[in-house]
N, C-alpha and C positions, 0 to 999 in steps of 0.2 A: 339605592340603598340595597337591593336584594341583591344585586352584584356584591358587593363590596361584603355580603352577608355568606354568600357562598366561596368567597375567595378567602375572608377570615376562617371559615369553619374547615376550608382545605389546608390551610399552611398551618395553622396555630398548634394543630395535634401533632403537624410533625417535628417541631421545634421542641414543644413543651413533653412529648410522650416517645422518645428515643427508642426503637426498639433493641438497639445494643443495651440500653440500662436496664432492659424489663428482667423482674417486676419490680427494680428498685427505682423508682421514677417519683422520687421526692419532690423535687421543683415543679414536675407537672401537676402534681397534688396542690402546690401552694398557688401555683397560676390559675387552676380550675377554681381554689376558693376565692382567689382574687377577683376573677370573672363573676363568680355568684355574689359576693359582695358589693361589685360595682352594679350587678343587677338590681340588687335590693335597694342602693341608694339612689338608684335613678326611678324605680319605681316610688321611693318614696318622696322625691323632688318632685314628680310629675303629679302626684296627688297633693300636695303641698301648692302646685301652682296651681291646680282645678279648685280646691278648694278657697283660694285666694280669689280667684276669678270669680267664682259665684257670689262670695261676700261682696266683691266689689259692684255685682251685679244687682244685688238684693239691696245695696244701699244706692246706685241708682236709679232704681225701679222705685224705689220708697221715697226719695226726693221728688220725681217727676211727680209721681202722685198728688205728693202734697201741695208741691206748685202749683198742680191742674185744680186740684180741690180749692185750693185758696184762691186761684183766679177765678173759677167759677161762684165761690161763695161773694165774692168781691163785686161780681156783674150782677150779683142777683139783689144785693143793696143799694146798688146806686140806682 
């Protein structure tokens, strides 16, 4: 992934900010804004998955504790 990041960083500016169109690089600005938006959406998706996993973990841990305490209570009364 690191190698792809270096390739991406080296080649994308060549196509989005061509030297012969300076300083009128409107397309490059749109591409940069698109990558920024993509980064924000990626961070939000990662956070959503993280919070979802935390909630599942809390539910599973709570269910495990309840079943363990129920089985302990049942063995004490028998």
